[in-house]
All heavy atoms as a GROMACS GRO file, in nm:
protein
  629
    1MET      N    1   0.083  -0.121   0.000
    1MET     CA    2   0.000   0.000   0.000
    1MET      C    3   0.086   0.126   0.000
    1MET      O    4   0.065   0.215  -0.079
    1MET     CB    5  -0.092  -0.005   0.123
    1MET     CG    6  -0.149   0.126   0.162
    1MET     SD    7  -0.309   0.152   0.091
    1MET     CE    8  -0.351   0.304   0.168
    2THR      N    9   0.184   0.130   0.090
    2THR     CA   10   0.270   0.248   0.099
    2THR      C   11   0.347   0.269  -0.030
    2THR      O   12   0.354   0.381  -0.080
    2THR     CB   13   0.369   0.233   0.216
    2THR    OG1   14   0.297   0.205   0.335
    2THR    CG2   15   0.450   0.357   0.235
    3LYS      N   16   0.402   0.163  -0.084
    3LYS     CA   17   0.482   0.174  -0.207
    3LYS      C   18   0.397   0.223  -0.322
    3LYS      O   19   0.438   0.310  -0.398
    3LYS     CB   20   0.544   0.038  -0.240
    3LYS     CG   21   0.632   0.043  -0.362
    3LYS     CD   22   0.696  -0.090  -0.390
    3LYS     CE   23   0.779  -0.085  -0.515
    3LYS     NZ   24   0.842  -0.212  -0.545
    4LYS      N   25   0.277   0.172  -0.336
    4LYS     CA   26   0.189   0.213  -0.447
    4LYS      C   27   0.150   0.360  -0.434
    4LYS      O   28   0.145   0.433  -0.532
    4LYS     CB   29   0.066   0.125  -0.454
    4LYS     CG   30   0.097  -0.015  -0.502
    4LYS     CD   31  -0.030  -0.084  -0.540
    4LYS     CE   32  -0.001  -0.224  -0.587
    4LYS     NZ   33   0.028  -0.229  -0.728
    5LEU      N   34   0.123   0.405  -0.313
    5LEU     CA   35   0.087   0.545  -0.291
    5LEU      C   36   0.204   0.637  -0.324
    5LEU      O   37   0.187   0.738  -0.394
    5LEU     CB   38   0.041   0.568  -0.147
    5LEU     CG   39   0.006   0.711  -0.111
    5LEU    CD1   40  -0.114   0.757  -0.191
    5LEU    CD2   41  -0.021   0.724   0.037
    6ILE      N   42   0.322   0.601  -0.276
    6ILE     CA   43   0.442   0.682  -0.305
    6ILE      C   44   0.469   0.684  -0.455
    6ILE      O   45   0.499   0.788  -0.512
    6ILE     CB   46   0.563   0.628  -0.227
    6ILE    CG1   47   0.544   0.652  -0.078
    6ILE    CG2   48   0.692   0.693  -0.275
    6ILE    CD1   49   0.648   0.585   0.009
    7GLU      N   50   0.456   0.568  -0.518
    7GLU     CA   51   0.477   0.558  -0.662
    7GLU      C   52   0.381   0.650  -0.738
    7GLU      O   53   0.421   0.721  -0.830
    7GLU     CB   54   0.454   0.413  -0.706
    7GLU     CG   55   0.542   0.365  -0.814
    7GLU     CD   56   0.530   0.215  -0.832
    7GLU    OE1   57   0.482   0.144  -0.743
    7GLU    OE2   58   0.570   0.171  -0.939
    8TYR      N   59   0.256   0.651  -0.698
    8TYR     CA   60   0.157   0.736  -0.763
    8TYR      C   61   0.190   0.884  -0.745
    8TYR      O   62   0.188   0.961  -0.842
    8TYR     CB   63   0.016   0.707  -0.709
    8TYR     CG   64  -0.087   0.802  -0.762
    8TYR    CD1   65  -0.132   0.791  -0.893
    8TYR    CD2   66  -0.136   0.904  -0.683
    8TYR    CE1   67  -0.225   0.880  -0.944
    8TYR    CE2   68  -0.229   0.993  -0.732
    8TYR     CZ   69  -0.273   0.981  -0.862
    8TYR     OH   70  -0.365   1.070  -0.911
    9MET      N   71   0.221   0.924  -0.623
    9MET     CA   72   0.250   1.065  -0.597
    9MET      C   73   0.373   1.111  -0.674
    9MET      O   74   0.373   1.219  -0.732
    9MET     CB   75   0.268   1.088  -0.447
    9MET     CG   76   0.138   1.078  -0.370
    9MET     SD   77   0.150   1.131  -0.198
    9MET     CE   78   0.260   1.011  -0.129
   10ILE      N   79   0.477   1.030  -0.674
   10ILE     CA   80   0.601   1.070  -0.742
   10ILE      C   81   0.581   1.073  -0.893
   10ILE      O   82   0.633   1.162  -0.961
   10ILE     CB   83   0.716   0.976  -0.702
   10ILE    CG1   84   0.750   1.000  -0.557
   10ILE    CG2   85   0.837   0.996  -0.791
   10ILE    CD1   86   0.849   0.904  -0.500
   11SER      N   87   0.505   0.978  -0.947
   11SER     CA   88   0.487   0.974  -1.093
   11SER      C   89   0.415   1.098  -1.146
   11SER      O   90   0.433   1.136  -1.260
   11SER     CB   91   0.412   0.847  -1.134
   11SER     OG   92   0.279   0.851  -1.089
   12THR      N   93   0.335   1.162  -1.060
   12THR     CA   94   0.268   1.284  -1.103
   12THR      C   95   0.360   1.406  -1.096
   12THR      O   96   0.333   1.508  -1.158
   12THR     CB   97   0.142   1.312  -1.018
   12THR    OG1   98   0.180   1.327  -0.882
   12THR    CG2   99   0.042   1.198  -1.033
   13LEU      N  100   0.470   1.395  -1.022
   13LEU     CA  101   0.560   1.509  -1.003
   13LEU      C  102   0.675   1.514  -1.104
   13LEU      O  103   0.719   1.622  -1.140
   13LEU     CB  104   0.622   1.504  -0.862
   13LEU     CG  105   0.526   1.524  -0.746
   13LEU    CD1  106   0.598   1.494  -0.615
   13LEU    CD2  107   0.471   1.664  -0.746
   14VAL      N  108   0.724   1.399  -1.146
   14VAL     CA  109   0.846   1.395  -1.227
   14VAL      C  110   0.816   1.389  -1.376
   14VAL      O  111   0.705   1.354  -1.417
   14VAL     CB  112   0.936   1.274  -1.187
   14VAL    CG1  113   0.980   1.288  -1.042
   14VAL    CG2  114   0.865   1.143  -1.210
   15ASP      N  115   0.917   1.423  -1.457
   15ASP     CA  116   0.902   1.418  -1.603
   15ASP      C  117   0.915   1.277  -1.658
   15ASP      O  118   0.855   1.245  -1.760
   15ASP     CB  119   1.009   1.505  -1.670
   15ASP     CG  120   0.984   1.654  -1.649
   15ASP    OD1  121   0.866   1.691  -1.628
   15ASP    OD2  122   1.080   1.731  -1.653
   16LYS      N  123   0.995   1.195  -1.593
   16LYS     CA  124   1.019   1.058  -1.642
   16LYS      C  125   0.979   0.956  -1.536
   16LYS      O  126   1.064   0.896  -1.469
   16LYS     CB  127   1.166   1.042  -1.678
   16LYS     CG  128   1.209   1.136  -1.789
   16LYS     CD  129   1.354   1.121  -1.822
   16LYS     CE  130   1.392   1.221  -1.929
   16LYS     NZ  131   1.533   1.217  -1.960
   17PRO      N  132   0.848   0.932  -1.520
   17PRO     CA  133   0.803   0.838  -1.417
   17PRO      C  134   0.848   0.695  -1.442
   17PRO      O  135   0.860   0.616  -1.348
   17PRO     CB  136   0.651   0.850  -1.421
   17PRO     CG  137   0.619   0.910  -1.551
   17PRO     CD  138   0.738   0.993  -1.592
   18GLN      N  139   0.877   0.661  -1.566
   18GLN     CA  140   0.922   0.525  -1.598
   18GLN      C  141   1.061   0.497  -1.542
   18GLN      O  142   1.100   0.381  -1.528
   18GLN     CB  143   0.917   0.498  -1.749
   18GLN     CG  144   1.015   0.576  -1.832
   18GLN     CD  145   0.969   0.716  -1.872
   18GLN    OE1  146   0.872   0.769  -1.818
   18GLN    NE2  147   1.039   0.777  -1.966
   19LEU      N  148   1.138   0.600  -1.508
   19LEU     CA  149   1.272   0.582  -1.455
   19LEU      C  150   1.278   0.588  -1.302
   19LEU      O  151   1.384   0.575  -1.244
   19LEU     CB  152   1.366   0.688  -1.514
   19LEU     CG  153   1.386   0.682  -1.665
   19LEU    CD1  154   1.478   0.794  -1.711
   19LEU    CD2  155   1.440   0.546  -1.708
   20VAL      N  156   1.165   0.607  -1.238
   20VAL     CA  157   1.159   0.610  -1.092
   20VAL      C  158   1.164   0.466  -1.040
   20VAL      O  159   1.092   0.379  -1.088
   20VAL     CB  160   1.030   0.680  -1.043
   20VAL    CG1  161   1.016   0.668  -0.893
   20VAL    CG2  162   1.030   0.825  -1.085
   21LYS      N  163   1.250   0.442  -0.942
   21LYS     CA  164   1.261   0.310  -0.881
   21LYS      C  165   1.238   0.326  -0.731
   21LYS      O  166   1.298   0.412  -0.667
   21LYS     CB  167   1.398   0.250  -0.906
   21LYS     CG  168   1.423   0.221  -1.052
   21LYS     CD  169   1.562   0.169  -1.073
   21LYS     CE  170   1.588   0.157  -1.223
   21LYS     NZ  171   1.728   0.136  -1.253
   22ILE      N  172   1.153   0.241  -0.677
   22ILE     CA  173   1.122   0.246  -0.535
   22ILE      C  174   1.150   0.108  -0.476
   22ILE      O  175   1.098   0.008  -0.525
   22ILE     CB  176   0.976   0.287  -0.509
   22ILE    CG1  177   0.951   0.425  -0.569
   22ILE    CG2  178   0.944   0.283  -0.361
   22ILE    CD1  179   0.808   0.469  -0.565
   23GLU      N  180   1.232   0.106  -0.372
   23GLU     CA  181   1.264  -0.020  -0.304
   23GLU      C  182   1.222  -0.010  -0.159
   23GLU      O  183   1.239   0.094  -0.095
   23GLU     CB  184   1.415  -0.047  -0.310
   23GLU     CG  185   1.466  -0.085  -0.446
   23GLU     CD  186   1.613  -0.122  -0.440
   23GLU    OE1  187   1.650  -0.202  -0.353
   23GLU    OE2  188   1.688  -0.069  -0.522
   24GLU      N  189   1.168  -0.119  -0.108
   24GLU     CA  190   1.132  -0.126   0.033
   24GLU      C  191   1.225  -0.225   0.102
   24GLU      O  192   1.245  -0.336   0.054
   24GLU     CB  193   0.988  -0.172   0.049
   24GLU     CG  194   0.888  -0.072  -0.004
   24GLU     CD  195   0.746  -0.119   0.013
   24GLU    OE1  196   0.712  -0.223  -0.045
   24GLU    OE2  197   0.671  -0.051   0.085
   25ILE      N  198   1.283  -0.183   0.213
   25ILE     CA  199   1.378  -0.264   0.287
   25ILE      C  200   1.337  -0.267   0.434
   25ILE      O  201   1.302  -0.164   0.491
   25ILE     CB  202   1.520  -0.206   0.275
   25ILE    CG1  203   1.562  -0.194   0.130
   25ILE    CG2  204   1.620  -0.288   0.353
   25ILE    CD1  205   1.683  -0.106   0.108
   26GLU      N  206   1.340  -0.386   0.493
   26GLU     CA  207   1.316  -0.400   0.637
   26GLU      C  208   1.452  -0.411   0.705
   26GLU      O  209   1.533  -0.497   0.670
   26GLU     CB  210   1.236  -0.526   0.666
   26GLU     CG  211   1.094  -0.521   0.616
   26GLU     CD  212   1.004  -0.430   0.698
   26GLU    OE1  213   1.033  -0.408   0.817
   26GLU    OE2  214   0.906  -0.381   0.640
   27SER      N  215   1.481  -0.322   0.799
   27SER     CA  216   1.610  -0.324   0.865
   27SER      C  217   1.598  -0.271   1.007
   27SER      O  218   1.550  -0.160   1.028
   27SER     CB  219   1.709  -0.238   0.787
   27SER     OG  220   1.833  -0.230   0.852
   28GLN      N  221   1.640  -0.350   1.103
   28GLN     CA  222   1.646  -0.311   1.244
   28GLN      C  223   1.515  -0.252   1.294
   28GLN      O  224   1.511  -0.147   1.358
   28GLN     CB  225   1.761  -0.214   1.267
   28GLN     CG  226   1.895  -0.271   1.232
   28GLN     CD  227   2.006  -0.169   1.245
   28GLN    OE1  228   1.984  -0.055   1.281
   28GLN    NE2  229   2.128  -0.212   1.214
   29GLY      N  230   1.405  -0.318   1.262
   29GLY     CA  231   1.274  -0.272   1.309
   29GLY      C  232   1.221  -0.150   1.236
   29GLY      O  233   1.124  -0.091   1.280
   30LYS      N  234   1.284  -0.113   1.127
   30LYS     CA  235   1.237   0.000   1.048
   30LYS      C  236   1.204  -0.045   0.907
   30LYS      O  237   1.263  -0.137   0.854
   30LYS     CB  238   1.343   0.110   1.041
   30LYS     CG  239   1.369   0.174   1.174
   30LYS     CD  240   1.460   0.290   1.161
   30LYS     CE  241   1.482   0.349   1.300
   30LYS     NZ  242   1.526   0.483   1.300
   31HIS      N  243   1.110   0.022   0.849
   31HIS     CA  244   1.069  -0.003   0.711
   31HIS      C  245   1.125   0.113   0.629
   31HIS      O  246   1.080   0.226   0.644
   31HIS     CB  247   0.916  -0.007   0.704
   31HIS     CG  248   0.862  -0.045   0.572
   31HIS    ND1  249   0.854  -0.176   0.531
   31HIS    CD2  250   0.816   0.030   0.470
   31HIS    CE1  251   0.803  -0.179   0.410
   31HIS    NE2  252   0.780  -0.055   0.372
   32ILE      N  253   1.227   0.087   0.548
   32ILE     CA  254   1.294   0.192   0.472
   32ILE      C  255   1.244   0.190   0.328
   32ILE      O  256   1.242   0.085   0.264
   32ILE     CB  257   1.447   0.172   0.475
   32ILE    CG1  258   1.496   0.174   0.620
   32ILE    CG2  259   1.516   0.279   0.391
   32ILE    CD1  260   1.639   0.131   0.637
   33VAL      N  261   1.203   0.305   0.279
   33VAL     CA  262   1.160   0.320   0.141
   33VAL      C  263   1.263   0.408   0.071
   33VAL      O  264   1.281   0.524   0.106
   33VAL     CB  265   1.020   0.386   0.133
   33VAL    CG1  266   0.977   0.403  -0.012
   33VAL    CG2  267   0.917   0.307   0.211
   34GLU      N  268   1.333   0.348  -0.026
   34GLU     CA  269   1.434   0.422  -0.102
   34GLU      C  270   1.376   0.460  -0.238
   34GLU      O  271   1.327   0.374  -0.310
   34GLU     CB  272   1.559   0.337  -0.122
   34GLU     CG  273   1.636   0.312   0.004
   34GLU     CD  274   1.762   0.232  -0.018
   34GLU    OE1  275   1.778   0.173  -0.126
   34GLU    OE2  276   1.845   0.231   0.073
   35ILE      N  277   1.382   0.588  -0.269
   35ILE     CA  278   1.331   0.639  -0.395
   35ILE      C  279   1.450   0.682  -0.480
   35ILE      O  280   1.532   0.762  -0.436
   35ILE     CB  281   1.238   0.760  -0.371
   35ILE    CG1  282   1.124   0.721  -0.276
   35ILE    CG2  283   1.185   0.815  -0.502
   35ILE    CD1  284   1.047   0.838  -0.222
   36ARG      N  285   1.456   0.629  -0.600
   36ARG     CA  286   1.564   0.667  -0.693
   36ARG      C  287   1.501   0.739  -0.812
   36ARG      O  288   1.408   0.688  -0.874
   36ARG     CB  289   1.639   0.544  -0.742
   36ARG     CG  290   1.714   0.474  -0.632
   36ARG     CD  291   1.786   0.351  -0.686
   36ARG     NE  292   1.838   0.270  -0.578
   36ARG     CZ  293   1.958   0.286  -0.524
   36ARG    NH1  294   2.037   0.380  -0.568
   36ARG    NH2  295   1.997   0.208  -0.426
   37VAL      N  296   1.552   0.858  -0.841
   37VAL     CA  297   1.504   0.937  -0.954
   37VAL      C  298   1.624   0.989  -1.032
   37VAL      O  299   1.738   0.987  -0.984
   37VAL     CB  300   1.417   1.057  -0.909
   37VAL    CG1  301   1.290   1.009  -0.842
   37VAL    CG2  302   1.492   1.150  -0.819
   38THR      N  303   1.599   1.036  -1.153
   38THR     CA  304   1.707   1.094  -1.233
   38THR      C  305   1.750   1.227  -1.173
   38THR      O  306   1.671   1.293  -1.104
   38THR     CB  307   1.661   1.116  -1.378
   38THR    OG1  308   1.552   1.210  -1.378
   38THR    CG2  309   1.615   0.986  -1.444
   39PRO      N  310   1.872   1.268  -1.197
   39PRO     CA  311   1.918   1.398  -1.145
   39PRO      C  312   1.830   1.515  -1.193
   39PRO      O  313   1.812   1.613  -1.120
   39PRO     CB  314   2.060   1.412  -1.200
   39PRO     CG  315   2.104   1.272  -1.223
   39PRO     CD  316   1.980   1.195  -1.262
   40HIS      N  317   1.773   1.502  -1.311
   40HIS     CA  318   1.686   1.607  -1.366
   40HIS      C  319   1.556   1.620  -1.284
   40HIS      O  320   1.503   1.730  -1.266
   40HIS     CB  321   1.653   1.575  -1.512
   40HIS     CG  322   1.553   1.667  -1.573
   40HIS    ND1  323   1.584   1.796  -1.610
   40HIS    CD2  324   1.422   1.650  -1.602
   40HIS    CE1  325   1.476   1.855  -1.660
   40HIS    NE2  326   1.377   1.767  -1.656
   41ASP      N  327   1.505   1.507  -1.234
   41ASP     CA  328   1.379   1.508  -1.160
   41ASP      C  329   1.396   1.532  -1.010
   41ASP      O  330   1.298   1.557  -0.940
   41ASP     CB  331   1.305   1.376  -1.180
   41ASP     CG  332   1.245   1.364  -1.319
   41ASP    OD1  333   1.211   1.469  -1.377
   41ASP    OD2  334   1.231   1.251  -1.369
   42LEU      N  335   1.516   1.525  -0.961
   42LEU     CA  336   1.542   1.541  -0.818
   42LEU      C  337   1.489   1.674  -0.762
   42LEU      O  338   1.421   1.674  -0.659
   42LEU     CB  339   1.691   1.523  -0.789
   42LEU     CG  340   1.731   1.512  -0.644
   42LEU    CD1  341   1.662   1.394  -0.577
   42LEU    CD2  342   1.881   1.498  -0.632
   43PRO      N  343   1.516   1.788  -0.826
   43PRO     CA  344   1.464   1.914  -0.771
   43PRO      C  345   1.311   1.918  -0.766
   43PRO      O  346   1.253   1.978  -0.674
   43PRO     CB  347   1.516   2.021  -0.867
   43PRO     CG  348   1.632   1.959  -0.934
   43PRO     CD  349   1.603   1.813  -0.940
   44LYS      N  350   1.244   1.852  -0.860
   44LYS     CA  351   1.097   1.850  -0.858
   44LYS      C  352   1.045   1.768  -0.742
   44LYS      O  353   0.941   1.800  -0.684
   44LYS     CB  354   1.046   1.793  -0.989
   44LYS     CG  355   1.074   1.882  -1.106
   44LYS     CD  356   1.028   1.822  -1.233
   44LYS     CE  357   1.068   1.917  -1.346
   44LYS     NZ  358   1.030   1.872  -1.474
   45LEU      N  359   1.116   1.662  -0.707
   45LEU     CA  360   1.074   1.578  -0.597
   45LEU      C  361   1.102   1.643  -0.462
   45LEU      O  362   1.024   1.628  -0.369
   45LEU     CB  363   1.145   1.442  -0.605
   45LEU     CG  364   1.103   1.337  -0.505
   45LEU    CD1  365   0.954   1.310  -0.514
   45LEU    CD2  366   1.180   1.210  -0.528
   46ILE      N  367   1.209   1.718  -0.453
   46ILE     CA  368   1.243   1.785  -0.328
   46ILE      C  369   1.157   1.910  -0.310
   46ILE      O  370   1.107   1.937  -0.202
   46ILE     CB  371   1.393   1.819  -0.323
   46ILE    CG1  372   1.472   1.689  -0.317
   46ILE    CG2  373   1.425   1.908  -0.204
   46ILE    CD1  374   1.620   1.706  -0.328
   47GLY      N  375   1.140   1.985  -0.417
   47GLY     CA  376   1.058   2.106  -0.410
   47GLY      C  377   1.134   2.224  -0.353
   47GLY      O  378   1.247   2.212  -0.307
   48LYS      N  379   1.069   2.338  -0.356
   48LYS     CA  380   1.129   2.460  -0.305
   48LYS      C  381   1.145   2.449  -0.154
   48LYS      O  382   1.047   2.424  -0.082
   48LYS     CB  383   1.040   2.579  -0.340
   48LYS     CG  384   1.105   2.712  -0.322
   48LYS     CD  385   1.012   2.820  -0.375
   48LYS     CE  386   1.089   2.946  -0.398
   48LYS     NZ  387   1.006   3.048  -0.459
   49GLU      N  388   1.268   2.464  -0.106
   49GLU     CA  389   1.302   2.454   0.035
   49GLU      C  390   1.261   2.320   0.097
   49GLU      O  391   1.235   2.310   0.216
   49GLU     CB  392   1.241   2.570   0.114
   49GLU     CG  393   1.296   2.705   0.071
   49GLU     CD  394   1.236   2.820   0.149
   49GLU    OE1  395   1.159   2.796   0.244
   49GLU    OE2  396   1.266   2.934   0.112
   50GLY      N  397   1.251   2.215   0.013
   50GLY     CA  398   1.220   2.082   0.062
   50GLY      C  399   1.074   2.058   0.096
   50GLY      O  400   1.039   1.959   0.161
   51ARG      N  401   0.987   2.147   0.053
   51ARG     CA  402   0.846   2.137   0.092
   51ARG      C  403   0.776   2.014   0.037
   51ARG      O  404   0.697   1.951   0.107
   51ARG     CB  405   0.772   2.263   0.048
   51ARG     CG  406   0.812   2.384   0.127
   51ARG     CD  407   0.737   2.506   0.082
   51ARG     NE  408   0.788   2.621   0.153
   51ARG     CZ  409   0.777   2.744   0.110
   51ARG    NH1  410   0.718   2.769  -0.005
   51ARG    NH2  411   0.826   2.843   0.180
   52VAL      N  412   0.803   1.981  -0.089
   52VAL     CA  413   0.736   1.865  -0.151
   52VAL      C  414   0.777   1.737  -0.079
   52VAL      O  415   0.694   1.654  -0.044
   52VAL     CB  416   0.768   1.857  -0.302
   52VAL    CG1  417   0.713   1.730  -0.362
   52VAL    CG2  418   0.712   1.979  -0.374
   53PHE      N  419   0.908   1.721  -0.055
   53PHE     CA  420   0.955   1.601   0.011
   53PHE      C  421   0.906   1.593   0.155
   53PHE      O  422   0.869   1.486   0.204
   53PHE     CB  423   1.108   1.592   0.005
   53PHE     CG  424   1.162   1.464   0.059
   53PHE    CD1  425   1.130   1.344   0.000
   53PHE    CD2  426   1.243   1.464   0.170
   53PHE    CE1  427   1.179   1.224   0.049
   53PHE    CE2  428   1.293   1.345   0.221
   53PHE     CZ  429   1.260   1.225   0.161
   54ARG      N  430   0.903   1.705   0.224
   54ARG     CA  431   0.852   1.707   0.361
   54ARG      C  432   0.705   1.664   0.365
   54ARG      O  433   0.662   1.591   0.454
   54ARG     CB  434   0.867   1.846   0.421
   54ARG     CG  435   0.971   1.853   0.527
   54ARG     CD  436   0.967   1.982   0.608
   54ARG     NE  437   0.928   2.102   0.538
   54ARG     CZ  438   1.013   2.191   0.488
   54ARG    NH1  439   1.142   2.173   0.500
   54ARG    NH2  440   0.970   2.299   0.427
   55THR      N  441   0.628   1.709   0.267
   55THR     CA  442   0.487   1.671   0.259
   55THR      C  443   0.474   1.522   0.232
   55THR      O  444   0.391   1.455   0.294
   55THR     CB  445   0.416   1.752   0.149
   55THR    OG1  446   0.429   1.891   0.177
   55THR    CG2  447   0.269   1.715   0.140
   56LEU      N  448   0.556   1.470   0.142
   56LEU     CA  449   0.554   1.327   0.113
   56LEU      C  450   0.587   1.246   0.239
   56LEU      O  451   0.518   1.149   0.270
   56LEU     CB  452   0.655   1.296   0.002
   56LEU     CG  453   0.673   1.149  -0.035
   56LEU    CD1  454   0.548   1.097  -0.104
   56LEU    CD2  455   0.793   1.133  -0.125
   57ARG      N  456   0.687   1.288   0.311
   57ARG     CA  457   0.724   1.218   0.435
   57ARG      C  458   0.614   1.228   0.540
   57ARG      O  459   0.588   1.132   0.613
   57ARG     CB  460   0.854   1.274   0.491
   57ARG     CG  461   0.973   1.237   0.405
   57ARG     CD  462   1.096   1.299   0.456
   57ARG     NE  463   1.159   1.205   0.548
   57ARG     CZ  464   1.271   1.229   0.612
   57ARG    NH1  465   1.332   1.344   0.595
   57ARG    NH2  466   1.323   1.140   0.692
   58SER      N  467   0.546   1.340   0.546
   58SER     CA  468   0.435   1.357   0.641
   58SER      C  469   0.321   1.262   0.609
   58SER      O  470   0.263   1.200   0.700
   58SER     CB  471   0.383   1.500   0.639
   58SER     OG  472   0.481   1.589   0.685
   59ILE      N  473   0.288   1.248   0.482
   59ILE     CA  474   0.182   1.156   0.441
   59ILE      C  475   0.219   1.013   0.477
   59ILE      O  476   0.138   0.938   0.530
   59ILE     CB  477   0.152   1.171   0.290
   59ILE    CG1  478   0.088   1.308   0.264
   59ILE    CG2  479   0.061   1.059   0.242
   59ILE    CD1  480   0.078   1.344   0.119
   60VAL      N  481   0.343   0.976   0.449
   60VAL     CA  482   0.389   0.841   0.482
   60VAL      C  483   0.388   0.820   0.634
   60VAL      O  484   0.352   0.713   0.681
   60VAL     CB  485   0.529   0.815   0.421
   60VAL    CG1  486   0.588   0.686   0.473
   60VAL    CG2  487   0.520   0.813   0.270
   61HIS      N  488   0.426   0.922   0.708
   61HIS     CA  489   0.424   0.911   0.854
   61HIS      C  490   0.282   0.888   0.906
   61HIS      O  491   0.261   0.809   0.998
   61HIS     CB  492   0.484   1.036   0.918
   61HIS     CG  493   0.480   1.034   1.067
   61HIS    ND1  494   0.561   0.951   1.142
   61HIS    CD2  495   0.402   1.101   1.155
   61HIS    CE1  496   0.533   0.969   1.270
   61HIS    NE2  497   0.438   1.060   1.280
   62ILE      N  498   0.186   0.955   0.849
   62ILE     CA  499   0.046   0.936   0.888
   62ILE      C  500   0.003   0.792   0.864
   62ILE      O  501  -0.066   0.731   0.945
   62ILE     CB  502  -0.046   1.034   0.814
   62ILE    CG1  503  -0.022   1.176   0.865
   62ILE    CG2  504  -0.192   0.997   0.829
   62ILE    CD1  505  -0.084   1.285   0.781
   63LEU      N  506   0.048   0.735   0.752
   63LEU     CA  507   0.016   0.595   0.722
   63LEU      C  508   0.082   0.499   0.820
   63LEU      O  509   0.030   0.392   0.847
   63LEU     CB  510   0.060   0.560   0.580
   63LEU     CG  511  -0.014   0.626   0.466
   63LEU    CD1  512   0.052   0.593   0.335
   63LEU    CD2  513  -0.159   0.582   0.465
   64SER      N  514   0.197   0.538   0.873
   64SER     CA  515   0.273   0.447   0.959
   64SER      C  516   0.225   0.448   1.104
   64SER      O  517   0.273   0.367   1.183
   64SER     CB  518   0.421   0.482   0.955
   64SER     OG  519   0.446   0.602   1.025
   65VAL      N  520   0.134   0.534   1.139
   65VAL     CA  521   0.088   0.542   1.278
   65VAL      C  522   0.028   0.410   1.322
   65VAL      O  523   0.046   0.367   1.435
   65VAL     CB  524  -0.013   0.658   1.295
   65VAL    CG1  525  -0.080   0.654   1.430
   65VAL    CG2  526   0.057   0.790   1.275
   66SER      N  527  -0.041   0.341   1.232
   66SER     CA  528  -0.105   0.214   1.269
   66SER      C  529  -0.010   0.096   1.262
   66SER      O  530  -0.046  -0.015   1.298
   66SER     CB  531  -0.224   0.189   1.176
   66SER     OG  532  -0.179   0.177   1.042
   67ARG      N  533   0.114   0.117   1.216
   67ARG     CA  534   0.213   0.010   1.204
   67ARG      C  535   0.304   0.008   1.326
   67ARG      O  536   0.335   0.114   1.382
   67ARG     CB  537   0.301   0.030   1.081
   67ARG     CG  538   0.229   0.006   0.953
   67ARG     CD  539   0.327   0.021   0.841
   67ARG     NE  540   0.277  -0.049   0.725
   67ARG     CZ  541   0.349  -0.077   0.621
   67ARG    NH1  542   0.475  -0.043   0.617
   67ARG    NH2  543   0.297  -0.140   0.520
   68PRO      N  544   0.350  -0.111   1.364
   68PRO     CA  545   0.443  -0.118   1.477
   68PRO      C  546   0.585  -0.073   1.443
   68PRO      O  547   0.663  -0.046   1.531
   68PRO     CB  548   0.440  -0.267   1.515
   68PRO     CG  549   0.399  -0.336   1.390
   68PRO     CD  550   0.311  -0.241   1.316
   69THR      N  551   0.618  -0.062   1.314
   69THR     CA  552   0.754  -0.022   1.274
   69THR      C  553   0.752   0.120   1.218
   69THR      O  554   0.652   0.166   1.166
   69THR     CB  555   0.811  -0.116   1.166
   69THR    OG1  556   0.725  -0.112   1.051
   69THR    CG2  557   0.822  -0.257   1.216
   70ASP      N  558   0.866   0.187   1.228
   70ASP     CA  559   0.881   0.320   1.171
   70ASP      C  560   0.904   0.308   1.021
   70ASP      O  561   0.966   0.214   0.974
   70ASP     CB  562   1.001   0.392   1.233
   70ASP     CG  563   0.978   0.430   1.377
   70ASP    OD1  564   0.861   0.448   1.414
   70ASP    OD2  565   1.076   0.441   1.452
   71ILE      N  566   0.856   0.406   0.946
   71ILE     CA  567   0.881   0.411   0.803
   71ILE      C  568   0.975   0.528   0.778
   71ILE      O  569   0.950   0.641   0.819
   71ILE     CB  570   0.752   0.429   0.722
   71ILE    CG1  571   0.660   0.309   0.742
   71ILE    CG2  572   0.784   0.447   0.575
   71ILE    CD1  573   0.529   0.318   0.667
   72VAL      N  574   1.086   0.500   0.708
   72VAL     CA  575   1.185   0.601   0.674
   72VAL      C  576   1.185   0.616   0.522
   72VAL      O  577   1.190   0.517   0.450
   72VAL     CB  578   1.325   0.559   0.723
   72VAL    CG1  579   1.428   0.662   0.683
   72VAL    CG2  580   1.326   0.536   0.872
   73VAL      N  581   1.178   0.739   0.473
   73VAL     CA  582   1.178   0.764   0.330
   73VAL      C  583   1.306   0.837   0.293
   73VAL      O  584   1.338   0.940   0.351
   73VAL     CB  585   1.056   0.850   0.288
   73VAL    CG1  586   1.056   0.874   0.138
   73VAL    CG2  587   0.926   0.784   0.330
   74ASP      N  588   1.381   0.780   0.199
   74ASP     CA  589   1.506   0.839   0.151
   74ASP      C  590   1.502   0.858   0.000
   74ASP      O  591   1.443   0.777  -0.070
   74ASP     CB  592   1.626   0.749   0.183
   74ASP     CG  593   1.660   0.746   0.330
   74ASP    OD1  594   1.634   0.846   0.398
   74ASP    OD2  595   1.715   0.644   0.376
   75ILE      N  596   1.565   0.964  -0.048
   75ILE     CA  597   1.580   0.987  -0.191
   75ILE      C  598   1.724   0.962  -0.228
   75ILE      O  599   1.815   1.017  -0.166
   75ILE     CB  600   1.541   1.131  -0.230
   75ILE    CG1  601   1.396   1.161  -0.195
   75ILE    CG2  602   1.563   1.153  -0.379
   75ILE    CD1  603   1.357   1.305  -0.221
   76LEU      N  604   1.743   0.882  -0.331
   76LEU     CA  605   1.877   0.854  -0.382
   76LEU      C  606   1.884   0.898  -0.528
   76LEU      O  607   1.790   0.879  -0.602
   76LEU     CB  608   1.909   0.704  -0.371
   76LEU     CG  609   1.893   0.644  -0.232
   76LEU    CD1  610   1.906   0.494  -0.239
   76LEU    CD2  611   1.996   0.702  -0.138
   77LYS      N  612   1.996   0.957  -0.566
   77LYS     CA  613   2.013   1.002  -0.703
   77LYS      C  614   2.068   0.887  -0.787
   77LYS      O  615   2.158   0.817  -0.746
   77LYS     CB  616   2.109   1.120  -0.706
   77LYS     CG  617   2.109   1.196  -0.835
   77LYS     CD  618   2.186   1.325  -0.833
   77LYS     CE  619   2.298   1.338  -0.737
   77LYS     NZ  620   2.379   1.456  -0.756
   78GLU      N  621   2.011   0.865  -0.904
   78GLU     CA  622   2.058   0.759  -0.995
   78GLU      C  623   2.188   0.797  -1.055
   78GLU      O  624   2.215   0.906  -1.092
   78GLU     CB  625   1.956   0.736  -1.107
   78GLU     CG  626   1.837   0.657  -1.066
   78GLU     CD  627   1.849   0.510  -1.099
   78GLU    OE1  628   1.882   0.474  -1.213
   78GLU    OE2  629   1.826   0.433  -1.009
   0.00000   0.00000   0.00000
């Protein structure tokens, strides 16, 4: 559910949604979501002063309230 929602939100923001890669990793009681985008799309995903990414993380945090593990969202440049 989380991955599909993140995938949908990011695909509407970037120019090349087909190049977006999202990986989910379970590590040390945390659920890590790694987002990989092209260098060209990185500023669009981060937004002005990080507002877009902060909003994305807030939405994911709201989803994680009912889960026993923390969800961490990271952006990695391809």
